[in-house]
C-alpha positions as CSV (number, residue, x, y, z in Angstrom):
1,X,92.1,78.5,101.5
2,X,92.4,81.8,102.1
3,X,95.3,84.6,100.3
4,X,95.9,87.3,102.3
5,X,97.1,89.8,100.0
6,X,99.4,92.9,101.4
7,X,100.3,95.4,99.2
8,X,102.8,98.9,99.5
9,X,100.5,101.9,98.1
10,X,102.3,104.6,96.2
11,X,104.1,103.5,93.6
12,X,103.6,100.5,94.2
13,X,99.5,100.4,93.2
14,X,98.7,103.4,92.9
15,X,100.8,106.4,91.8
16,X,100.6,110.3,92.0
17,X,101.0,112.9,88.5
18,X,104.5,113.1,89.0
19,X,105.1,109.2,89.9
20,X,102.8,107.9,86.5
21,X,105.8,107.6,84.0
22,X,103.6,107.9,81.2
23,X,106.1,107.8,78.5
24,X,103.9,106.4,75.7
25,X,102.3,108.8,72.8
26,X,99.5,110.4,74.5
27,X,96.6,108.5,72.3
28,X,98.0,105.1,73.6
29,X,98.2,106.0,77.2
30,X,95.9,104.1,79.6
31,X,92.6,105.7,81.1
32,X,93.4,106.6,85.0
33,X,90.9,106.7,87.8
34,X,91.5,108.9,90.3
35,X,91.9,107.5,93.8
36,X,92.8,109.8,96.2
37,X,91.9,113.9,96.6
38,X,93.9,116.0,99.2
39,X,92.8,119.4,99.3
40,X,89.9,119.0,96.7
41,X,92.5,118.1,94.4
42,X,92.9,114.7,92.5
43,X,96.8,113.8,93.9
44,X,96.7,109.6,93.1
45,X,95.7,107.2,90.7
46,X,95.4,103.7,89.3
47,X,95.1,102.7,85.3
48,X,91.0,101.7,85.0
49,X,91.9,98.5,84.2
50,X,94.1,98.1,87.4
51,X,91.0,99.1,89.5
52,X,88.8,96.7,87.6
53,X,91.3,93.9,88.5
54,X,91.2,94.8,92.1
55,X,87.6,95.1,92.3
56,X,87.5,91.7,91.1
57,X,89.9,90.5,93.5
58,X,88.3,92.0,96.5
59,X,85.0,90.5,95.8
60,X,86.6,86.8,95.9
61,X,85.6,85.7,99.5
62,X,88.9,83.7,99.9
63,X,91.0,86.8,99.5
64,X,92.0,89.5,102.2
65,X,93.2,92.5,100.9
66,X,95.3,94.1,103.0
67,X,96.4,97.7,101.9
68,X,99.9,98.0,103.8
69,X,101.8,101.5,104.0
70,X,104.0,103.7,106.1
71,X,101.1,106.6,105.5
72,X,100.0,107.7,108.4
73,X,95.9,106.5,109.5
74,X,94.5,109.9,108.2
75,X,96.9,110.2,104.9
76,X,95.6,106.3,104.3
77,X,92.0,107.1,104.6
78,X,92.1,109.8,101.8
79,X,92.3,106.8,99.7
80,X,88.9,105.1,97.9
81,X,89.5,101.8,96.2
82,X,87.5,100.2,94.3
83,X,86.1,97.2,95.1
84,X,84.7,96.0,98.6
85,X,86.1,97.7,101.8
86,X,89.9,96.5,103.3
87,X,88.5,94.6,106.1
88,X,91.9,95.2,107.9
89,X,94.6,97.8,106.5
90,X,98.2,98.4,107.9
91,X,99.1,102.0,108.4
92,X,103.4,103.6,109.7
93,X,105.1,101.0,108.6
94,X,103.4,98.4,110.6
95,X,102.7,100.4,113.7
96,X,99.3,100.6,113.8
97,X,96.7,98.4,112.6
98,X,93.2,98.9,111.1
99,X,90.4,96.4,111.7
100,X,87.3,98.2,109.6
101,X,88.9,101.6,109.9
102,X,89.6,101.3,113.8
103,X,93.6,101.1,115.3
104,X,93.6,98.0,117.1
105,X,95.1,99.1,120.3
106,X,96.5,95.5,121.6
107,X,98.5,96.1,118.3
108,X,99.5,99.2,119.2
109,X,100.3,98.2,122.6
110,X,102.5,95.0,121.6
111,X,104.5,97.5,119.3
112,X,105.1,100.7,121.8
113,X,106.4,98.0,123.9
114,X,109.0,96.7,121.5
115,X,110.0,99.8,120.5
116,X,110.9,101.4,124.0
117,X,113.1,97.7,124.5
118,X,114.9,97.9,121.8
119,X,115.3,101.5,120.0
120,X,116.7,105.0,121.1
121,X,113.3,107.5,122.1
122,X,112.1,108.9,118.9
123,X,112.3,112.5,120.5
124,X,116.5,112.3,120.3
125,X,116.2,110.6,117.1
126,X,113.5,113.5,115.5
127,X,116.3,116.3,117.6
128,X,118.9,114.8,115.6
129,X,117.4,114.9,112.4
130,X,116.7,118.3,112.6
131,X,120.4,119.3,114.3
132,X,122.1,117.4,111.3
133,X,119.6,118.9,108.5
134,X,120.6,121.5,105.7
135,X,117.9,124.4,105.8
136,X,119.5,124.9,101.9
137,X,117.9,121.5,101.2
138,X,115.2,120.5,104.2
139,X,111.5,121.8,103.1
140,X,109.7,119.9,106.1
141,X,110.2,117.5,109.7
142,X,107.2,115.7,110.6
143,X,106.8,113.1,112.9
144,X,104.6,109.8,112.1
145,X,101.7,108.4,114.7
146,X,104.5,109.3,117.3
147,X,106.8,106.0,115.7
148,X,108.8,107.3,113.6
149,X,110.1,110.7,111.7
150,X,110.7,111.9,108.0
151,X,112.2,114.6,106.0
152,X,110.5,116.3,103.0
153,X,113.8,117.6,101.0
154,X,115.1,118.3,97.7
155,X,117.0,115.2,96.9
156,X,118.9,116.3,94.3
157,X,120.8,118.4,96.7
158,X,120.9,116.0,99.5
159,X,125.2,114.7,100.0
160,X,125.1,111.0,99.4
161,X,127.5,111.3,102.6
162,X,125.0,113.5,104.5
163,X,122.7,109.8,104.3
164,X,125.4,107.5,104.8
165,X,126.5,109.2,108.7
166,X,122.7,109.1,109.0
167,X,122.4,105.9,108.4
168,X,124.9,104.4,110.4
169,X,124.2,106.7,113.7
170,X,120.5,105.6,113.2
171,X,121.7,101.9,113.0
172,X,123.4,102.5,116.3
173,X,120.1,103.0,117.6
174,X,118.2,100.4,116.4
175,X,116.8,102.8,113.9
176,X,116.9,102.5,110.0
177,X,117.0,105.3,107.4
178,X,116.0,105.7,103.6
179,X,115.7,107.8,101.3
180,X,112.3,107.5,99.4
181,X,111.3,110.1,96.6
182,X,111.5,113.5,98.4
183,X,111.0,111.9,102.0
184,X,114.2,110.7,104.0
185,X,112.4,108.5,106.7
186,X,113.9,107.3,109.9
187,X,112.2,104.2,111.2
188,X,112.6,102.0,114.2
189,X,113.8,99.1,113.3
190,X,111.6,96.4,114.7
191,X,108.5,98.7,113.4
192,X,108.1,96.3,110.0
193,X,104.9,95.8,107.7
194,X,105.8,91.9,107.9
195,X,105.4,92.1,111.4
196,X,101.7,93.5,110.7
197,X,101.1,91.2,108.0
198,X,101.9,88.1,109.9
199,X,99.5,88.9,112.6
200,X,96.5,89.9,110.1
201,X,97.8,86.3,108.8
202,X,97.2,84.5,112.3
203,X,93.5,86.4,112.7
204,X,92.3,85.8,109.0
205,X,94.1,82.2,108.9
206,X,95.3,82.8,105.7
207,X,97.5,80.0,104.2
208,X,99.4,81.8,101.9
209,X,100.2,85.0,101.5
210,X,101.4,87.8,98.5
211,X,102.9,90.9,98.7
212,X,104.2,93.6,96.7
213,X,106.6,97.1,97.0
214,X,108.9,99.1,95.9
215,X,111.1,100.8,98.4
216,X,113.8,99.6,101.2
217,X,110.9,99.1,103.8
218,X,109.2,96.8,102.2
219,X,111.7,94.4,101.8
220,X,111.1,92.7,104.9
221,X,107.6,92.5,103.9
222,X,108.2,90.8,100.4
223,X,110.9,88.6,102.0
224,X,108.3,87.0,104.4
225,X,105.3,86.8,101.9
226,X,105.1,83.3,99.9
227,X,105.4,85.5,96.8
228,X,106.2,88.9,96.0
229,X,106.4,91.4,93.2
230,X,108.5,94.7,92.8
231,X,107.9,97.3,90.1
232,X,110.4,98.1,87.6
233,X,110.9,101.7,89.4
234,X,112.0,102.8,93.6
235,X,114.4,102.0,95.6
236,X,114.7,98.2,95.3
237,X,115.2,98.6,91.3
238,X,117.9,101.0,91.6
239,X,119.5,98.6,93.8
240,X,119.0,95.7,91.6
241,X,117.2,93.9,94.5
242,X,115.6,90.8,94.3
243,X,114.5,87.6,96.0
244,X,114.2,83.8,94.8
245,X,110.3,84.3,96.0
246,X,110.3,88.0,94.6
247,X,109.7,88.8,90.6
248,X,111.4,91.8,89.5
249,X,109.2,93.4,87.1
250,X,110.3,95.5,84.1
251,X,107.4,97.5,83.5
252,X,107.5,101.2,85.6
253,X,105.3,103.7,86.5
254,X,101.5,103.3,86.9
255,X,101.3,100.2,84.1
256,X,103.5,98.3,86.7
257,X,100.4,99.4,89.4
258,X,98.1,97.1,86.8
259,X,100.6,94.2,86.8
260,X,101.5,93.9,89.6
261,X,97.2,93.7,90.5
262,X,97.0,91.0,87.3
263,X,99.3,88.7,89.3
264,X,97.7,89.2,92.3
265,X,94.5,88.0,90.9
266,X,96.2,85.4,88.6
267,X,97.8,83.8,91.5
268,X,94.9,83.9,93.7
269,X,92.9,82.6,91.0
270,X,95.6,79.6,90.6
271,X,95.4,78.7,94.4
272,X,92.0,79.0,94.3
273,X,92.4,76.1,91.3
274,X,94.9,73.7,93.7
275,X,92.5,74.3,96.8
276,X,89.4,72.9,94.6
């Protein structure tokens, strides 16, 4: 039996200092391991316990660990996870499939063909975002991997009605809009983490898929997996979103990441015992 474990990264498996959610007294706060450095500064963390569990998980030859993220390849490659290097990684919300760190050209061609057939062009969406964003709250506008666009904003200043209007505009053109932290994403509807996860499952012969994620862009991934987990924070938690195969955790912050890795490890071990 091969078990595929596809996990979202930011605010699911790894956490910035602002997202740690260390609400406990300082003397009992968990020890942290830095797993990402950016511009010579520590950026993302796991608890040491979560890091140890992840190393244990990736050491199991029957488990294929697949980091699954909306990050670009460059952003993903800053992360240094403990344990065996992941043979596959899903970046750009499913637009890039890395095999031993190298982009898979066949997958990228498949994605490009589907987007051209089903969605409005990226440039049209990008120009619309620039035209309707208010300079009072817009901080940056970016394109990711020539696949989707996002804005970095002052979240508290973005009107709810503006986001609703953008969502309706995007949906009419085959795109989705999503607010995550300080970023507003515009992503083509066919560009999904679940499609890339299914491709990895096909290539590896995985018989069971496990997944975790915290945002609306992770909902399709969780629904496509045999079992999934979401933390007690994030867009999915805020919307009280769940599904029959998804466990909604009450834990929030970096300890939720630890609980998710523990759940992956325990479920993979249980499946291994059943297979034996």
